[in-house]
C-alpha positions in Angstrom: 20.1 -23.2 -9.3 22.6 -20.8 -7.8 23.6 -19.4 -11.3 19.8 -18.9 -12.0 18.5 -15.6 -11.1 15.4 -16.2 -8.6 12.6 -13.9 -9.2 11.5 -11.7 -6.1 8.8 -12.9 -3.9 6.5 -10.1 -5.2 6.7 -11.0 -9.2 3.9 -12.4 -10.6 0.4 -11.9 -9.2 1.7 -9.8 -6.2 2.9 -6.9 -8.9 -1.0 -6.5 -10.3 -2.7 -6.4 -6.7 -3.9 -2.9 -5.8 -6.1 -1.5 -3.0 -8.3 1.3 -3.0 -6.8 4.9 -1.3 -8.7 4.6 2.0 -7.1 1.2 2.3 -3.9 2.1 1.6 -4.2 5.1 4.0 -5.2 2.8 6.9 -2.6 0.5 6.2 0.1 3.5 6.2 -1.6 5.3 8.9 -2.2 8.4 7.0 -5.0 10.2 5.6 -6.7 9.6 2.1 -5.6 12.9 1.3 -1.8 12.5 2.3 -1.8 9.2 0.3 -3.2 11.2 -2.8 -0.1 13.6 -2.4 2.1 10.6 -2.4 0.5 9.3 -5.5 0.8 12.6 -7.1 4.5 13.2 -5.7 5.5 9.8 -7.4 6.0 8.0 -4.1 3.4 5.5 -4.5 2.1 4.0 -8.0 -1.6 3.8 -8.3 -4.0 3.4 -11.3 -7.1 5.3 -12.1 -10.4 3.2 -12.7 -13.2 5.5 -13.4 -13.4 8.0 -10.5 -11.4 5.6 -7.9 -7.5 5.1 -7.5 -6.1 2.0 -6.4 -2.5 1.9 -5.0 -0.4 -1.1 -6.0 0.5 -3.6 -2.8 4.1 -3.5 -4.3 4.8 0.5 -3.9 2.7 0.5 -0.7 4.8 -2.2 1.0 7.9 -0.3 -0.5 7.1 3.0 1.1 6.0 1.4 4.2 9.5 -0.1 4.7 11.5 2.9 3.8 9.2 5.0 6.1 8.1 2.8 8.8 9.0 4.3 12.2 8.6 2.9 16.0 6.7 6.3 16.5 4.2 5.5 13.6 3.8 1.8 14.9 2.3 3.0 18.2 -0.5 4.4 16.1 -0.9 1.3 14.1 -3.7 -0.7 15.8 -6.3 -3.3 15.3 -9.0 -0.7 14.8 -6.8 0.2 11.6 -6.9 -3.5 10.7 -10.4 -3.8 11.1 -11.1 -0.8 9.1 -8.7 -1.8 6.4 -10.5 -5.1 6.2 -14.0 -3.4 5.9 -12.7 -1.4 2.9 -11.5 -4.6 1.4 -15.0 -6.2 2.1 -16.7 -3.5 0.5 
């Protein structure tokens, strides 16, 4: 098995999972407007469905891994997680 290439953990279903821009913004501690600029600038991958944009989780986590800082982490709190959960629940 050592010679075989292993698929990344995010392959498969993870690659197709998306979240609405407001949820992506909450997870990144940014405004939805800023997330829109990141999508337009090619820093995040999103798909358009009707009038709404959905950011792929893979691009969101990749961006967060590259740009996360201790200062940003201090702003990331339970309230942000609660807001993200509300958006996901609809």
